[in-house]
C-alpha positions in Angstrom: -2.9 84.1 -22.7 -1.0 84.1 -19.5 0.5 87.6 -18.6 4.0 86.7 -17.6 4.5 90.3 -16.2 1.8 90.0 -13.7 2.9 86.5 -12.6 6.2 87.3 -12.3 5.2 90.5 -9.9 3.0 88.4 -8.0 6.0 85.7 -7.6 8.2 88.6 -6.6 5.6 89.7 -4.1 5.1 86.4 -2.6 9.0 85.4 -2.3 9.4 89.4 -0.8 6.5 88.4 1.7 8.1 85.3 2.8 11.6 87.0 3.2 9.9 89.7 5.5 8.1 86.9 7.4 11.1 84.9 8.0 13.3 88.0 8.5 10.7 89.2 11.4 11.2 85.8 12.9 14.8 85.6 12.7 15.4 89.1 13.9 12.9 88.8 16.8 14.3 85.6 18.3 17.9 87.0 18.0 17.1 90.2 19.6 15.1 88.1 22.6 18.0 85.5 23.4 20.6 88.6 23.2 18.4 90.5 25.4 17.7 87.4 27.9 21.7 86.4 28.1 22.6 90.2 28.9 19.8 90.4 31.6 20.4 86.9 33.2 20.6 87.3 37.3 23.9 85.4 38.4 24.0 86.6 42.1 21.3 83.9 43.0 21.3 80.1 44.4 21.6 78.5 41.1 22.1 74.8 40.2 25.4 73.5 39.7 26.6 74.4 36.4 24.0 77.2 35.7 25.3 80.6 34.4 22.0 82.6 35.4 18.4 82.6 35.5 15.7 85.0 34.8 11.6 85.0 35.5 9.6 86.7 33.0 6.0 87.3 32.3 4.3 87.2 29.0 0.7 86.3 27.4 -0.6 85.6 31.2 2.0 83.2 32.0 5.2 83.2 34.0 8.3 81.9 32.7 11.5 80.5 34.6 14.5 80.4 32.2 17.9 79.1 33.3 21.1 79.5 31.4 23.8 76.9 31.4 27.2 78.1 30.2 28.7 75.1 28.7 25.7 72.3 29.1 23.5 70.9 31.5 24.6 67.6 33.2 22.0 65.4 31.5 20.5 66.4 28.2 17.0 67.0 28.0 14.7 64.8 26.3 13.6 67.5 24.0 15.6 70.1 22.7 14.4 73.0 20.8 16.9 74.6 18.0 16.5 78.0 16.5 18.2 77.8 12.9 15.2 77.7 10.4 14.5 81.3 10.7 18.1 82.1 9.7 18.4 79.7 6.7 14.8 80.7 5.5 15.7 84.3 5.6 18.7 84.0 3.5 17.3 81.7 1.1 14.3 83.7 0.0 16.2 86.7 0.3 18.8 85.1 -2.4 15.6 84.1 -4.2 14.4 87.7 -4.2 17.7 88.9 -5.4 18.0 86.5 -8.4 14.3 87.6 -9.3 14.8 91.3 -9.5 18.4 91.9 -9.7 19.6 88.8 -11.7 16.8 88.5 -14.2 16.6 92.2 -14.5 20.2 93.1 -14.6 20.1 95.2 -17.1 17.6 97.2 -15.5 18.5 97.3 -11.6 22.0 95.5 -11.4 24.0 97.3 -14.1 24.6 101.5 -14.7 26.8 101.8 -17.8 28.0 105.0 -16.6 29.5 103.2 -13.4 30.7 99.8 -15.0 29.9 98.8 -18.5 29.4 95.1 -17.6 27.5 92.1 -19.1 24.7 90.9 -17.3 27.0 87.6 -16.9 29.7 89.5 -15.6 27.5 91.4 -13.0 25.9 88.2 -11.9 29.2 86.6 -11.4 30.6 89.6 -9.6 27.7 89.6 -7.1 27.7 85.5 -6.6 31.3 85.8 -5.7 31.5 88.5 -3.5 28.9 86.9 -1.4 31.0 83.7 -1.3 34.5 84.9 -1.2 33.5 87.6 1.6 32.3 84.5 4.2 35.5 82.8 3.3 37.6 86.1 4.1 35.4 87.2 7.1 35.6 83.6 8.7 39.2 83.0 8.3 39.9 86.6 9.7 37.6 85.3 13.0 39.6 82.4 13.0 43.2 84.1 12.9 44.9 85.9 15.8 43.1 89.1 15.0 39.9 87.3 15.9 41.3 86.5 19.6 40.4 90.4 20.4 36.9 91.0 20.1 37.4 95.0 19.8 40.3 94.7 17.4 37.8 92.2 15.3 35.0 94.4 15.0 37.2 97.4 14.2 38.6 95.2 11.3 35.3 93.9 10.3 34.1 97.6 9.6 37.1 98.7 7.8 36.1 95.5 5.4 32.6 96.6 4.9 33.5 100.2 4.3 35.8 98.8 1.6 33.0 96.8 0.4 30.8 99.8 0.4 33.1 101.3 -1.9 33.6 98.3 -4.0 29.6 97.9 -4.8 29.5 101.4 -5.8 32.2 101.0 -8.0 30.5 98.0 -10.1 26.7 98.4 -9.5 23.9 100.7 -9.8 23.4 102.9 -6.7 20.3 101.0 -5.4 22.3 97.7 -6.3 25.3 98.3 -4.5 23.3 99.0 -1.0 21.3 96.0 -1.8 24.3 94.0 -2.2 26.1 95.5 0.7 23.1 94.3 2.8 23.0 90.8 0.9 26.8 90.4 1.8 26.4 91.4 5.7 23.3 89.1 5.8 25.5 86.3 4.3 27.8 86.6 7.0 25.0 86.6 9.6 23.1 83.4 8.4 26.6 81.6 7.3 27.6 82.3 11.2 24.5 80.3 12.5 24.6 77.6 9.5 28.6 77.0 9.7 29.7 78.0 13.2 26.9 78.3 15.7 24.8 75.5 15.2 27.9 73.2 14.2 29.5 74.1 17.7 26.1 73.1 19.4 25.8 70.1 18.0 29.5 69.0 19.2 28.3 69.8 22.5 25.2 67.8 22.4 27.2 64.8 21.0 29.6 65.2 23.8 26.8 65.1 26.3 25.3 62.0 24.9 28.7 60.3 24.8 28.8 61.1 28.3 32.0 63.4 27.7 32.2 66.9 29.1 31.9 69.5 26.4 34.7 71.7 25.7 33.8 75.6 26.6 35.5 77.1 23.7 32.6 75.9 21.3 30.4 78.1 23.3 33.0 81.0 23.2 33.0 81.1 19.5 29.7 80.7 18.9 29.1 83.6 21.2 31.3 85.7 19.5 29.8 85.4 16.2 26.1 85.7 17.5 27.4 89.1 19.0 28.6 89.8 15.3 24.8 89.2 14.4 23.6 91.2 16.8 25.4 94.5 15.8 24.8 93.9 12.1 21.1 93.4 12.0 20.0 97.1 12.1 22.2 98.2 9.3 21.2 95.2 7.1 17.5 96.3 7.5 18.5 99.8 6.5 20.2 98.6 3.3 17.2 96.5 2.6 14.8 99.3 2.7 17.2 101.5 0.9 16.1 100.8 -2.8 12.9 102.6 -2.1 14.8 105.9 -1.0 17.1 107.6 -4.0 18.3 109.8 -1.6 20.4 106.8 0.2 21.6 105.5 -3.2 21.5 107.9 -5.8 24.3 110.5 -4.6 28.2 110.8 -5.2 28.5 109.8 -1.3 26.2 106.4 -1.1 29.4 104.5 0.0 30.0 107.0 3.0 26.2 107.0 3.9 26.4 103.1 4.1 29.5 103.2 6.1 28.0 105.7 8.6 24.7 103.4 8.7 26.8 100.5 10.2 28.1 103.0 12.9 24.4 103.8 13.9 24.0 100.2 14.2 26.9 99.8 16.8 25.2 102.9 18.6 21.7 101.8 19.0 22.6 98.5 19.9 25.2 99.8 22.6 22.2 101.3 24.2 20.1 98.4 24.4 22.8 96.0 25.0 23.7 98.1 28.4 20.1 98.7 29.4 19.3 94.8 29.3 22.7 94.0 30.9 21.8 96.3 33.8 25.0 98.6 33.0 22.6 101.6 32.9 21.2 103.6 29.9 24.1 105.1 28.1 21.4 108.0 26.4 24.7 109.5 24.7 24.6 107.1 22.2 21.1 108.7 21.1 22.8 111.9 20.5 25.7 110.5 18.5 23.1 108.2 16.7 21.2 111.5 15.9 24.4 113.4 14.8 25.2 110.5 12.4 21.8 110.5 10.8 22.0 114.4 10.2 25.6 113.7 8.5 23.5 110.9 6.3 20.9 113.7 5.6 23.6 116.0 4.7 25.1 114.0 2.6 22.3 112.7 0.7 21.5 116.3 -0.2 24.5 116.8 -2.0 24.1 116.9 -5.9 22.4 113.8 -6.9 24.2 111.5 -8.9 23.3 111.7 -12.6 24.6 109.1 -14.6 24.9 109.4 -18.4 22.1 107.3 -19.7 22.4 106.3 -23.2 20.1 108.6 -25.5 18.6 105.5 -27.1 17.4 102.1 -26.2 19.6 99.4 -26.1 19.5 95.6 -24.9 15.8 94.4 -23.8 14.6 98.2 -23.8 15.2 98.2 -27.9 12.4 95.8 -28.3 9.9 98.1 -26.4 11.2 101.1 -28.1 10.3 99.4 -31.3 6.9 98.0 -30.4 3.7 98.9 -32.1 2.3 101.9 -30.0 5.4 103.3 -28.4 4.8 106.4 -29.9 1.5 106.8 -28.6 2.6 105.5 -25.0 5.6 107.7 -25.3 3.2 110.8 -25.6 1.1 109.5 -22.8 4.0 109.2 -20.0 5.6 112.7 -20.9 1.9 114.2 -20.8 0.9 112.1 -17.5 3.8 110.9 -15.7 7.0 113.2 -16.5 5.9 116.4 -14.5 7.0 113.9 -11.4 9.4 111.5 -13.0 12.1 114.0 -14.1 15.6 115.1 -13.4 14.0 118.4 -12.0 10.3 117.6 -11.0 7.5 120.1 -11.9 5.1 119.0 -9.5 5.3 121.3 -6.3 6.8 119.6 -3.4 9.1 117.1 -5.1 12.7 117.9 -5.3 13.7 114.6 -7.1 12.1 111.9 -9.2 9.8 109.2 -7.0 12.3 106.1 -6.8 15.0 107.7 -8.6 12.9 106.7 -12.0 13.1 109.3 -14.8 10.7 109.2 -17.8 11.9 112.1 -20.1 13.4 110.4 -22.8 12.4 107.5 -25.2 15.1 105.4 -23.8 13.9 105.9 -20.0 10.5 105.0 -20.9 11.4 101.8 -22.8 13.7 101.0 -19.7 10.7 101.3 -17.4 8.3 99.4 -19.7 7.3 96.6 -17.3 6.8 99.3 -14.4 4.9 101.5 -16.4 2.5 98.3 -17.5 1.9 97.1 -14.0 1.4 100.3 -12.4 -0.4 102.5 -15.0 -1.5 100.0 -18.0 -2.8 96.6 -15.8 -3.1 98.7 -12.7 -4.3 102.0 -11.6 -1.4 102.9 -8.7 -0.1 105.6 -11.2 -0.4 108.6 -11.3 -1.3 108.3 -7.7 -4.8 109.2 -6.9 -4.9 109.9 -10.9 -3.8 113.5 -10.0 -2.7 114.1 -13.6 -6.1 112.6 -15.0 -5.0 109.6 -17.3 -8.0 108.1 -19.3 -8.7 104.7 -19.3 -8.2 104.7 -23.0 -4.4 105.8 -22.4 -4.1 102.9 -19.9 -5.7 100.4 -22.7 -2.9 101.9 -25.3 -0.3 101.3 -22.4 -1.5 97.7 -22.0 -1.7 96.8 -25.8 1.8 98.4 -26.4 3.5 96.2 -23.7 1.6 93.2 -24.9 2.7 93.6 -28.4 6.3 94.0 -27.2 6.2 90.7 -25.3 4.4 88.4 -27.9 
């Protein structure tokens, strides 16, 4: 018999692994080129058309790099493009979004206490926000507002703050921050796919045709690349936030998200200034620390306790009615709920791990798959088996889950 829960978990793991690998490749190359561009020496005897050069050492070898502001006089025979890292990161990220939040919409995407949505409505809002958000951002960049980079960045920040509030008004806390990260990552990847690479292809086409390339295409691409530079760190925070209830389970989740975007700016400003040899503005670290302290303070405000249904509904109802549920209910209360409770009884815990509570029949039924994978099929829970779950109890959990999914 195929264990579809285990297969689904491994598929999710594989896609997540791919997503992390491609994201590392994209972020690494992006940060490298930003640092390279800012650190170019422009006060040397350079070839005609060259904007700067840099000597670097790495891996036992020396590299001599020259940048041409528009393009070299003659196109090289072999031109390396940096684009697949971005595309693969977004595609794998969207696949992971679909696997976790679309297929598990009733468990992870929807919070009835926030907005009582049907799964198809929540998924439609998710997809529409990503697509329409890019269109709106792109049009703003191409408008008169986009002619001033400072004014444009401030406008973009206001939009992100508004979107943070919107997502927390329609989705669960963890899904809201995840979607804010997905929205930002969509802007970044679309910048590469829709603007940066097409503009570079126009320059290449002009060179091949013997025409002098228009410098405006490079200027536009540089603007979008700068946006990506400042948005990268907040995106990483949003993607990791689903592991930390302190970030997504308070009434100030949208404020925390807004402050994280500011931290992205202050941190990148330090490194950008350092790479450009404009000094090391250590005050940015003080500002970053103060913002992070504000985030910590907001996270310790009263945790947002959404009013969960007292009885299992939807897919959870099937698990609550399955043979063996009463036995599993007693096992979970005895072995798990001392930690997974609104007020954990385990010393040192001040909130339930991952924000998961297992105190009622409805809560246990909603977490059926996680209980099965981590305490039935696997032995990850309880941690180090501190509550002494017996092997017979694990078998009871496995039998109950499989009876409900037959």
